[in-house]
Structures are given as C-alpha cells and as structure tokens.
C-alpha positions in Angstrom: 11.8 -134.6 140.3 9.0 -132.4 139.0 8.3 -135.0 135.7 6.7 -137.6 138.0 4.2 -135.4 140.4 1.0 -136.2 138.4 -0.5 -139.2 136.6 -1.1 -137.7 133.2 -2.6 -140.6 131.7 -6.2 -141.1 130.8 -7.6 -144.3 131.5 -8.0 -144.7 127.6 -4.5 -143.3 127.0 -3.0 -145.9 129.6 -4.0 -148.8 128.1 -2.9 -147.5 125.0 0.7 -147.3 126.9 0.9 -150.6 128.7 0.3 -152.7 125.2 3.4 -150.2 124.3 5.3 -151.4 127.0 3.9 -155.1 126.8 5.6 -155.3 123.6 9.1 -152.5 124.2 11.3 -155.2 123.6 9.8 -156.0 120.1 10.1 -152.2 119.6 13.5 -152.2 120.8 14.7 -154.7 118.2 12.8 -153.4 115.4 14.6 -149.8 115.8 18.3 -151.5 116.1 17.5 -154.2 113.0 16.3 -151.0 110.8 19.3 -148.8 111.8 21.7 -151.5 111.0 20.4 -153.2 108.3 20.5 -149.6 106.2 16.9 -149.2 106.0 16.4 -146.3 108.0 19.4 -144.8 105.9 17.6 -145.7 102.7 14.9 -143.7 103.5 16.5 -140.8 105.5 18.7 -140.3 102.1 14.8 -140.4 99.9 14.0 -137.3 102.3 10.3 -136.4 101.9 9.5 -138.8 98.7 9.8 -141.5 100.6 10.5 -145.4 99.0 8.5 -148.6 98.5 9.0 -151.4 99.8 10.7 -153.0 96.8 12.9 -149.8 96.5 14.5 -150.2 99.8 14.9 -154.1 99.2 17.1 -153.5 96.3 18.9 -150.2 97.9 19.8 -152.2 101.5 19.8 -156.2 100.3 17.3 -157.3 102.9 14.4 -159.0 101.4 10.9 -157.8 100.8 9.5 -159.4 103.5 11.6 -158.6 106.0 11.8 -155.2 105.2 8.0 -154.8 105.3 7.3 -156.9 108.3 10.2 -154.6 110.3 8.7 -151.3 109.1 5.2 -152.3 109.7 6.3 -152.4 113.3 8.5 -149.6 112.7 4.7 -147.6 111.9 3.6 -148.6 115.2 7.1 -147.5 116.8 6.9 -143.7 115.4 9.8 -144.3 113.4 8.4 -144.2 109.8 5.0 -143.5 107.9 2.8 -144.6 105.3 1.8 -143.3 102.3 -1.1 -145.4 101.1 -1.4 -144.0 97.2 2.4 -144.7 96.7 2.7 -147.5 99.3 5.7 -145.9 100.1 7.1 -145.4 103.9 8.6 -142.3 104.7 11.1 -141.3 108.2 9.9 -139.6 110.8 11.8 -137.0 112.8 12.2 -140.3 115.5 13.7 -142.4 113.0 15.9 -139.3 111.9 17.2 -139.1 115.5 17.3 -143.2 115.6 19.7 -143.0 113.0 21.8 -140.1 113.8 21.8 -139.0 117.5 25.0 -139.8 119.1 23.5 -140.1 122.6 20.5 -142.5 121.0 23.3 -144.8 119.7 25.5 -145.0 122.7 22.2 -146.0 125.1 20.6 -148.4 122.6 24.1 -150.2 121.9 25.0 -150.5 125.9 21.1 -151.6 126.2 21.4 -154.0 123.8 25.0 -155.3 123.8 25.7 -154.9 127.8 22.4 -154.7 129.5 19.5 -156.9 127.5 20.9 -160.6 128.4 21.5 -159.9 132.0 17.9 -157.9 132.7 15.9 -160.7 132.5 17.7 -161.8 136.0 16.6 -158.5 137.5 13.7 -159.8 139.8 16.5 -162.3 141.3 19.0 -159.2 141.2 16.7 -157.1 143.5 15.5 -160.1 145.8 19.2 -161.2 146.3 21.1 -158.1 146.2 23.5 -159.4 143.7 24.2 -158.5 140.3 22.4 -161.9 139.2 22.8 -160.9 135.6 26.6 -160.7 135.5 26.8 -164.1 134.5 25.4 -163.6 131.4 28.4 -161.3 130.3 31.7 -163.5 132.6 32.4 -164.7 136.1 32.9 -161.9 138.1 31.9 -161.0 141.8 31.1 -157.1 139.7 31.5 -155.9 136.2 34.3 -153.7 136.7 36.6 -156.5 137.5 36.2 -157.8 133.8 35.9 -154.4 131.9 38.9 -155.0 129.9 38.4 -158.8 129.0 34.6 -157.6 128.5 33.1 -160.1 125.1 32.8 -157.9 122.2 30.7 -156.1 121.2 29.7 -155.7 124.8 33.0 -154.1 125.6 33.2 -151.4 122.8 29.4 -150.7 123.7 30.7 -150.0 127.3 33.0 -147.5 127.1 31.3 -145.7 124.0 28.6 -145.4 126.7 30.5 -144.1 129.4 33.1 -141.5 127.4 29.9 -140.4 125.2 28.9 -138.2 128.3 32.0 -137.9 130.2 33.6 -136.5 127.4 30.5 -133.9 126.4 31.4 -132.4 130.0 35.3 -132.1 129.6 35.7 -128.9 128.5 33.9 -127.0 131.1 35.2 -129.3 133.8 38.8 -128.7 132.5 37.9 -125.1 133.5 36.6 -125.7 136.7 39.3 -127.7 137.8 41.8 -126.2 137.1 41.1 -122.1 138.1 43.4 -122.8 140.8 46.4 -124.2 139.5 46.8 -127.7 140.8 50.3 -129.3 140.9 49.4 -132.8 141.7 45.5 -134.4 141.4 44.4 -137.7 142.4 41.7 -139.6 139.9 40.0 -142.2 142.0 38.4 -144.5 139.9 40.8 -143.3 137.0 39.5 -146.3 134.7 40.9 -146.2 130.9 43.3 -142.8 132.2 40.7 -140.6 129.5 40.3 -137.8 132.5 44.1 -137.9 133.6 45.5 -137.7 129.9 42.5 -134.7 129.5 44.4 -132.8 132.7 47.9 -133.1 131.3 46.9 -131.9 127.7 45.3 -128.9 129.5 48.3 -128.3 132.0 52.1 -129.4 131.5 52.7 -129.3 134.9 50.0 -131.1 136.2 51.0 -134.7 137.6 48.3 -136.9 137.7 48.1 -140.4 140.0 45.2 -142.7 138.8 43.7 -144.9 142.0 42.3 -148.1 141.2 42.0 -152.2 140.1 45.1 -153.3 139.1 42.7 -154.4 135.6 42.3 -150.5 134.9 45.7 -148.9 135.3 46.9 -151.5 133.0 45.1 -149.8 130.6 45.1 -146.7 132.0 49.0 -147.2 131.4 49.2 -148.3 128.0 46.8 -145.2 127.1 49.5 -143.2 129.0 52.6 -143.9 127.4 50.4 -143.9 123.7 49.7 -140.1 124.4 53.0 -139.5 125.8 52.4 -139.0 129.3 53.8 -141.8 131.4 56.2 -139.7 133.0 53.1 -137.3 134.5 50.5 -140.5 134.8 51.1 -142.8 137.9 49.0 -145.5 139.3 47.9 -146.8 142.3 46.8 -150.1 143.0 43.7 -150.2 145.3 40.6 -151.4 146.0 38.4 -149.1 147.2 35.5 -151.5 149.0 38.6 -152.2 150.8 38.7 -149.9 153.9 42.5 -150.5 154.7 43.1 -149.0 151.1 45.3 -146.4 151.6 45.3 -143.1 148.9 47.9 -140.5 148.2 48.1 -137.7 151.1 47.8 -134.4 150.4 46.8 -133.7 147.1 45.5 -130.6 145.8 42.9 -132.3 144.2 40.8 -135.4 144.6 38.6 -136.3 141.9 36.1 -138.7 141.3 34.2 -139.1 138.0 31.1 -141.0 137.7 32.5 -143.1 140.2 30.6 -142.8 143.7 27.3 -144.2 142.4 29.0 -147.5 141.4 28.6 -148.0 145.3 25.9 -148.5 148.3 25.7 -145.5 150.3 27.7 -147.2 153.2 30.5 -147.9 150.8 29.9 -144.1 149.4 30.7 -143.0 153.3 33.4 -145.0 153.6 35.4 -144.1 150.8 34.7 -140.6 150.9 35.7 -140.6 154.7 38.9 -142.2 153.6 39.3 -139.3 151.0 38.8 -137.1 154.1 41.8 -138.8 156.1 44.0 -138.5 153.0 43.5 -134.6 152.4 45.5 -132.0 153.3 44.9 -128.6 154.7 44.5 -127.1 151.2 43.1 -130.1 148.9 39.8 -130.2 147.5 37.7 -133.0 146.7 35.5 -133.0 143.2 32.7 -135.4 142.5 30.9 -135.1 139.0 28.0 -137.3 139.3 24.9 -137.8 137.4 21.5 -136.8 139.6 17.7 -138.2 138.5 16.3 -135.1 140.1 19.2 -132.3 138.6 17.8 -133.1 135.1 16.3 -130.0 133.1 14.6 -132.7 130.6 12.8 -135.8 131.2 14.3 -137.8 128.7 17.3 -137.3 131.1 15.8 -138.5 134.2 14.7 -141.7 132.4 17.9 -142.7 131.3 19.7 -142.3 134.4 16.7 -144.3 136.1 16.8 -147.2 133.7 21.1 -147.2 133.7 20.6 -147.6 137.5 19.0 -151.2 137.1 22.3 -151.9 135.1 24.1 -151.5 138.4 21.4 -153.3 140.0 21.5 -155.8 137.9 25.0 -156.3 136.0 27.7 -154.2 137.8 27.4 -154.9 141.5 24.0 -155.3 142.5 23.9 -152.1 145.1 24.2 -149.0 143.5 22.8 -146.7 141.1 22.1 -143.2 140.1 21.1 -141.2 143.5 19.0 -138.5 144.1 21.2 -135.2 144.8 19.8 -134.8 148.5 20.3 -138.4 149.8 24.2 -138.2 148.5 24.6 -134.6 149.9 23.7 -136.8 153.0 26.3 -139.2 152.2 28.6 -136.5 151.9 27.3 -134.9 155.1 28.3 -138.2 157.1 31.8 -138.2 155.7 32.6 -135.3 157.3 32.8 -133.4 154.5 31.6 -129.6 153.7 29.9 -129.1 150.4 31.5 -125.7 149.4 29.6 -125.6 145.7 27.8 -127.2 143.4 27.4 -126.8 139.3 24.4 -128.3 138.0 24.1 -128.7 133.9 27.5 -129.4 132.5 27.8 -131.6 129.4 25.0 -134.3 129.2 23.3 -133.2 132.7 26.1 -134.0 134.8 27.1 -132.1 138.5 30.0 -131.4 140.0 30.3 -130.7 143.3 32.9 -129.3 145.4 34.2 -130.5 149.1 36.9 -129.3 151.5 37.9 -130.2 155.1 35.5 -128.5 157.6 36.4 -125.1 159.2 38.5 -125.5 162.7 
C-alpha cells in the first residue's frame, strides 16, 4: 500500500492532527446532525451567498443556539466557511459531499447506526478475539445470525451499506461471469438473494442455488418470490463454519461475493477446500473481494481498514478485509489455482477466478 509508506507530517502538523483525532467523534456527530437537521441543505440551496444563523433557523426550524453551536464546529471540521462582514456561513465542497454523496451517506449511517456504540468495546474484542461490541445490537454469537432481526435503524443502514458497494459492480460482474454461459451457479453466502436475482434477470436459463444460514434463506426466498424467480432460485441451508456441511456438487460456477472476508484465515482455507471438493472438472470459482492494497485512492484503503474493525468488534471477532497477497496464500493452501484477477470493478472490488489445478 503505497499510501502508507512514509511519515508525511511535520511535528506542528502532527500535533494538530492529533487534536482532530481526539475530537473526531464530535466532528462525526456534528456532520451527521447538520445533515439530518436540514442545515446543510439550507446552505446548499443558498449557494455562494451563504446564510446567517437566523435565516438558517427560519428555514430549518432549529434554534439559533443549535445552528450556531453546530456550525461553529462545522467550521473546524471544514464543512462550512465564515463570512465575517455578512456574518454568514457558506457550504464548502466537503459539506456538499457529506450532504449529496451516496458513498459518504452509506458509510456514515453504517458507522453511526451499526458500529458506533459497539466500537467502545474494541479493546476487549482485540484482547478476547470475540465480537465484544455485538451485545449493543443483540444477543448473538455473530452478527450474521441476527441480520434479519437487527433493530432499526441498524438493519436498514447495514443493508444499505452492503448493497451500495455490490450494486455498483453488478453490471461488469454479470458480463464476466456469464461470458461462458453457465447454466447453474451456487451462490455461497447469498444473503438476501440480490445477486441470484440479478443473475436470473440477466440470463433466462440459469438456475441458482443459494447456500446460507436458514435466517438469510428465509429473506432470500421472499425476495425470489417477489421477483418471480421462485422456480429458479433454490436455498441450501448450511453453516459454512461447520466442516461437515456439504455443498451442491459439480456446479458450473461457485460464487462468493464479499463472503470470505467474514471468516478467519483458517476458516477461509477450510471453506475453499470444501468448495474444491464439490467442484467438477469444468467448474470455476469466482471470489469477489475488496482489498485495501488494491485500491487506487487512499480513501478506499482508509474505508476498508476502518470497516475491518467492524468485523473485529461486531461481526465475528476474527475476520477483516485482507491484503491481496495474504488472500492469495489462503487460496493456494486450499489447493485451488488462480487463473485470473481483475481489479478496480465498481467501487474498488477485485474478482478472482479459480479452477482446479491441472492434472
């Protein structure tokens, strides 16, 4: 990761950044309050003219005290600038993107609604190797057992976050996966069935099998029925942490999208080994993942490194977004052979195609 190979800050800049880090939670909640209370929207509509605190109060319904105390922190966070002569605030580019950018909204709501309270238990999670913060959301061993019953707004924010990144990649992925006209695909960790539905929409002949926990299969079944694909999408209940769990045999494609990052290295090797055992001579494995060290922009690596700590503290305690080289080693240990890797799909996904080694 070239982004992180040098210490770029001078001492005076470093101490300033240290203070920003110390108060980062305050800036985060300020940005979210300014967005949700309509203050950023009022400033956006005002354009270069800006608005006084009193005018913002009239437009947003927020007290003048509330407007001023939030926007003064917004100045420090870079969300707005101040015009002294007019005694008015004006939206910055950063404030504009906090208001309008879909990725920022998905990330911010996921952090606030799913992660924020639980991350207070991060030190405990690291020490114990368990998702110590998950108790803030529900009484499960892993978050995957509770996805269908997460409290709101955490449930909506979790799925918005998950789908935002996958949806951007779907068009290119469908083109790649269906290049050789597969007739049956096993979607391991298919969750709500979104990928399976997209495949059925893309190709009228493909048959899909979703392998997942019973709770997720229940959601996927409902979605398949609503889209008219109940006859082409089947569910196979299986806990992939159970080494005895069997997969459907001899499928054309075994598909895993943002699935293996939910497991420890040892578990990843075990899952891939079982996939290898289920494969036929013409089978292929497609693994869609996000690797911090394959991102073209530092913001992408930053987001993935941050999200890894969600896995640590809330999801299961022992997984993460892995570096690509580490991941390739897991694939090698399983006995599969990498045939191709395509980076920078969608918002920074990598697609790895694997097959059985040549005899």
